[in-house]
N, C-alpha and C positions, 0 to 999 in steps of 0.2 A: 596570435602569433601567426605568421607564416610555417611553413612546413621547418622543423628543428633543425637547427644547423648541426654539423656531423661532430660526432663526442662530444656533447654536451649533457648535463645530468637531466636525469628522466625519473619520475617526473619534474618538472619545471619547478627550481627552488620557488618562486613566488604562489605558485598553488601547493605547494606541499602541506601546510598547515589546513586547508580548506579539504584534501582530500584525507588527513587524518582524522578528522573531525566526521567525516563520511563513512570513514572505516569503523570509528567506535559506533556512532549509531547503527551502523549496517550488524556491527554484532549483537545489539538489542534488539533489534529488529528479525536478524535471522532466529533468534532462539538456540542458536548451538552454543552448549556449554563448554566447549574449546574455544571456541572462538572469544568468548567472554574471557576465561581464563587466559586467554593469548593477547587480548589488548590491555587486560588490568596487570598481568605480570612479567611485562618486557615484551613484547609483541614488537616487532618491527615498525609498525605504524602506531604513532602515540598521537592522539587529540592533544594539542596545544605543544607549551613549553614542555619540555621531559623533566626537569627538577622537581619543581612544584606539585606539577600534575600528579607524577609519578608517587610520590607521597599520599596523595589524595586517593590515587585509584586503589593503593595499596591497604588502604584502609579498608574497606568497603569487602564484601563477602567474598567475592570472585577475586581479589585481590589477596587472599591470606595463602599463605603456605605452612603446611604441615603434613605428620605423616598420614593424618586420616585423609587428606585431600589427595592423596596420590592415587594415580589411575588406579581402578578397580576397587577403590575403599571410598571415594567420594560422593558423600551421599545428598550433596549440597542439590537444592531444588530448584528451577527456575520456572516461573510465572510467565505467560506470554503475553502481558499485557501491552507491551510494547507491539507483540504485530497485531494483536487486537485494534488499537488505538487506527494503524495504519490501515488495517483494514474496513473498519468503521468509517474512516474518512473516506474510503474510494465509494462505500457503499452509499454513504449520503449524497455522492455528487453524481454516480452513474449508475446507481442500482436501477432507476428509470433513465432513458437516453432522453438527453436534453431535444428540443425541436429544434433540426437543422433545416434552412429552407431557404431556396431563391426565389427571384421572382419568374423567369422563365420557365414554362410548365416541362420543357423537353429537360432541362438540365436539371431542374426538379427531380424527375425521375432517372438521369443518369446517374446524380448524386445519391438518392436511395440506393441504385444497385452497388456503388460503389461501399457506401455504407454498410451493405447486409455482403455481398461478397468477399470485402477487405475485414469483416468481421471487428469493425471498428469500435463498439461498445467493449467486446471485451479488450482490446487494444489501450483503450482510453482507462477503462478499471485497472486492469493491471499496472499501466502509467501513473495512475492517482495514488495508488498504495504505496509504489515505490516512492514517489514524490513527497508524500505524508512522512515517511523516515527519512529520505535522504536528503531533505530541502528541495528538491525540485527535479526533474527532467526535461530530456529535450524531445521533440516531435520531428521525425526525419523523416521525408517522402524520397522514395527514389523508384527505381522500375528494374524487370527483369523479365523480360520476353519469354524466356524458356520457363520462369514459374507463372507466370499469370498475365494474362491480356489485358492488365489494367495498372493502374501505380498501385505502390505499395506504401504503407503507412507503418513506421516502426516507433518504437521508445528506446530511447539509451540513455543509460545511468548517468550522472552528473562527475561521477569520477573517471568516468572514459572520455571525456569533453575539456577543452581549453577556448572558451570560448572568447571573442573579442566584442567591447561595446562600444556605442558612442552616443550620447545625450543617453545614454539608459536603454537603449535599442541595441538588439543584436544585428552585427554587420556581417560576421563571419564566424565560425565555430571548425575546431579540428577534432575528428572524433578518433578515438586509437584504441586498440585493442591488443594483447598478447596472442598469438598465434600457436595452433598445436604443434608439436616438435623443439620447443622452447624447454632449455635448461636450465641449471642454477649457475651457468657460465654463458651460455649463448643465449639471447631471447630474440624471438622475429616478431617485430610490430608493424601492424599494419595501418596506415595513417590514411584517414579521408575527411578531406578540408571542403566544407562548402562555403561558398562564395557567391555573389551574386552572378548568375550566369553561367555558372561551373562547377563541376566537382571534382577535387584532384584527387587521386589515389599515389601511394609512394608504400615503398617495404624498407624497413630498415632493419640491419642485423647488428645489434648490441650485447649488452649484459643487462642484469637488471635495474643498475642504478645507473646507466649509461645508455643514450639513445644509439650509439654506434655510427654507421654507415649508410648511405642508400643503397639498395641492392635493385637488380631489375627485377620486375613483378613477377616473370615466369621461375623467378628462383624457387618459391613456395605454392605449395599445390593452391592453398586456399587465395590466391592474387593472380594465378597462370590467367584465368578465364578474364580477368579485367585487361590483360594485355592487347586482346584484338578489340576491345572497346574505346581506348583510350585514343586521343588526337595524335597530331604529328609530334607534340612534346615530350609524349610517351606518357603521360601523366594524367590529363586534362579531360574530363566528358563533358563537351555543352548540355547545358539544360534545357535550350531553346526558350527560355522563362527568364523574364526580368527580375522575380520575388526570389529571397532565398528560400533554398529548400528545407529547410530547418529553422526550428522556432525552440523559445524557451519556456518553460512555464513553472515558475518559482510555486512553491507550496506556499509559503507566506513571507510575506513582506514589514517590515525589514530584518535583515539577519543581524541579529544584537550584537554579532562579535564583528560583523565587516559593514558596519552602518552606511557608508557610503558605496557601497557596491550592489550591483542590483540581482545580486543572487540572493535567492530564497532562504529558508530556515527549516529545520526538522521539526516536525511536533514535540520531538523530545527536548528540543531546546530551549525547553523555557527557563532553567534546566528542571527535568524530574529524573535525572540517572539516579541521584540519592533514592528516589521513591522506587523504583525499580528494584535498585540493591535492595531497600528495607524491606520488600514486598518480598522478594527471593528468602530474603534472611528468616523471616518472618513465617513462610511457609516450611523452610527447612526447620526450625524450631519446632513448628506442630506436628510435622512428621517424626522428628526425633523422641516426642513425647508418648508417639504413637509407638515406635519402637522400643521404647523403655516399658513401657506400661504393658507389654504382652504378657499375657498370664505365667508365673512360671512355678514350679513345685520343687522345695527341697526336702531331701529327705535321709535321712540317717545312714551311718554308713552299712548298718547292718539288714539294710532293706536292699543293698546291691547283690547282684550274682555276680561270683566271681568267676569269668572267663579263663582261668587257668594263668599259670606264671608266663610275664611277659605281654600278658592279652588287655589286663585291665579289669574293667569290671561293668554291668551296664544295668539297666533299671528296666523290671518288666510291667509296664503298667498296666497288662490283663490281669497279674495272677492276683487271686483271691484270697490266699492265705500264708503267713509267714512263721515260722517258729516264734517262739516266745523269747523277748529279750532279756539279761539280765539286766535289768537296771531298775534301780530306786522307783516305786509307783509313783511317789511324787513329781518326776520328772517330766519334763515335756520335752520329748524327743519324738512326736511322730512326725508326720509331712504337716509341712508347714506353707501357705500359698503366698505367693507375694506378687502384688501387682500395683502400679501406680499411678496416680491420679493423672488423667487427660487433661489439660487447662484448653477445652474446645472454646469455651465463651471468649476467652483473652484473646486467643488468636483470629478467632471469626472478625471480632469487632475491629481488631487491628488490622488485619487483611482487607477488610472493608473501607475503613478510613483512608489506608494508604491507597487503594484504587479509587476510592472518591475525589481524594486531593490530585490524584496524579491526571485523570479524567477533565476534572474543571482546570488545572495547569496548562494541559493540552489544547483547550479551547472546547471541550465536551462537556455535555449534562451527564450525569451520573445515569441519567433512566438511558441513553443510550448505549449502557454496558452491563444492562440485567438488574440496576439498584433502583430503587424507590418504586420498584412493579406490583407492590400489593394495595393497589388501587382496584377500583369498579372501574369499569368501562366508562371513557369520557370521550366527547366530542375532538374536532380536528381541532378547533380552536383552544381546546385544555392543552390535547398534546402539542402544539406549537408552544403555546405557554410554557410546560412543562420543561419541553426541551429548546428551550430560547436561545441558550448557550449554542449550542450545537448548530441551532441554525445559523446563528450569527458568523459563526467561523465558516460553515458551508457555503453561504452568501458571500463571504472573501474569498475562497478559495475558486467558488464558480466565476467570481471577476476575472482571475488570471487566467483560469483554463480557456472561458469563451474567446479570449483574445487569440490565444494559441490553436485551438481548435480551429478557427475559424481560416487564419491565415494558411495552416495545411491543407484544409478540405479546397480551399481556392487555388491551393497549389497543385492537388491533385484533379481538381478540373482541368488547368492547364496543362499539367504534361500528359493527362488523356485525351487532349486536343491534339497536343503536340506529336504525342510518339507514339499513340494508339488510335488517331484520327477516327473522333468523334465526330468532328465537327460540328461540336455545340459550342457557342459562345460562354467563355469560364467568367462566371462573378461571385465574387464575395459573400457566401452563405452567413444569416443571421443563424446565429447559435442563441436561444434562448432557454434556460436553467427554469424548472417549474418551481414550485414552493417549498416542495422535500415532503410535504403532508400527505397522504393517501385518506381522502375521505371513503368513508364505507357508502354502499350502494342504500342503505338505511337510512345515514346523514342526510346523501344528497337529494333524496326522494323527499325526507322531510323539509327540506330547503325549499325545493321546487313546490310544495303544498304551502308552505307560508306564502311564497311569493304569490302564487296563483291565487289564495285568498285575498289577498290584498290588492290584486288587480294591479299589482305593479309590474309584470313582465308578461312579454309576446310568448305565442307558441314557438316563433323562430329562435327566441333566446332561449327557450327551456329545451328545446332539440339538444342547442351547441351547449349548455349546461353538461345535459347529460352525454353526449358524444362530442366531447372537444377534439377529437382526431379527424372529425369529418368536415370535408369541403365543404362551400357554398350548394353546391349542386344537391350533393346530398342530403344536406340541411332543410333544402327547398322541396325534394322531394319528400320527406318526411313530413314536413307543415303539410303540405297538399294532404298528405295519405291520413292524417289526425284530423283535418277539416272535415274531410268526405266524410271518415267514420262517425263522426260526433254532430256531422250536419251544418256546422259552422259555418263552411262555406256556401250553406243553401242563400236563393235572396230573400229578403225582407218582402214578406207578404205584405204587410201594413202598407208599403209605400206604392200598391196598386191601387190600394181601394179609392172610389171615385168619392171627392170631397162633396 
């Protein structure tokens, strides 16, 4: 969509259901109990159709209403498994930075500078975690010469964007945000529309559910600086390049609720919300057992010390002697201990079963979440086999991220050339993710030793296996040093003997 028309509903009605789903996923991802209660008990944003879904949500742990759940008395517990799933997804993708290369050496050196100074790995880690929870994210390239002498790569959440597609490809996107100073009556919204060749900025003043009217950029402090940067139309900034300065990275495809749309789906949308709720209920029940099973003693009234009229009585647990009581000797009127059973095994097995099933339904192996770890040391091949489900999901996501990262790093190099005068010809980088299985030094040494005994590998290949990050010059230098030390580079004396 172009910039919104005056006095139209906001968010756009066609995106309301999608935004509400993201709100629901965000409540689980955040781990905030107040958010969980709000979305389950009649919050303003509800996923799906309100009638039937409201009845479904009210059945869960967080949809219950009782005096025991009032503020200050609520003892329900939340297990942050949704956040763990999202964090695990990001770690599988970007704990090791993918290899990002271009053919030109000068461009490669500049690219590495942009990656390091821009802290791109941290940006991608953050984006991947949010994408796993919220169905996808947008990568945005921009620049601010006062902030940094290079282009900037940022992440935008999907519920702050209105994308436009053509043949499944992103052709434009409008980012929006509510600015400080907004109230329950007046809302300031900043719009940033990315098109091929330009970025359009606009400020609107409206209400919580209406976009309102356009306003001059200087009317709000957060958009005042843009007024000097836009062109003659008062809105546009020319990028100087043809490529779009934003890319969409779906978490997984297809979206099962919007099958024909190119928008991604959350890891939680298997769906596994019931399992999250049941896991929270299991832990809540477990902790309730512990509270109820606290050791308590019951004493006869005669054991209490009278504190005087209107002041009640108290029990002195340090007192060693009491006066004789006038009771029959056969009566059992002494101190009684009350302590109930804690059902540890039942709760633990239930919690582990729910965690295991939730992880598998989200596309991950149980071992990725600390389950099935009571085994002896295994090789990298065995680890890969045990984590096969996580590995497959990682490869699916890596395919989506590879294109988005390559597109925006290409844009970064172009913006660097146009706006910062790098003088380097920009080319699209190649982004290659590793296999995701870290081999130990001992395992790698064993592999090299077996290959060497079989005489199936050259010295150069062995060096590359040991140091995959080295370039050809470093590898050749190491090979020459090894051959010189071992004497393998000396000429064969047999060839000089006279016949």
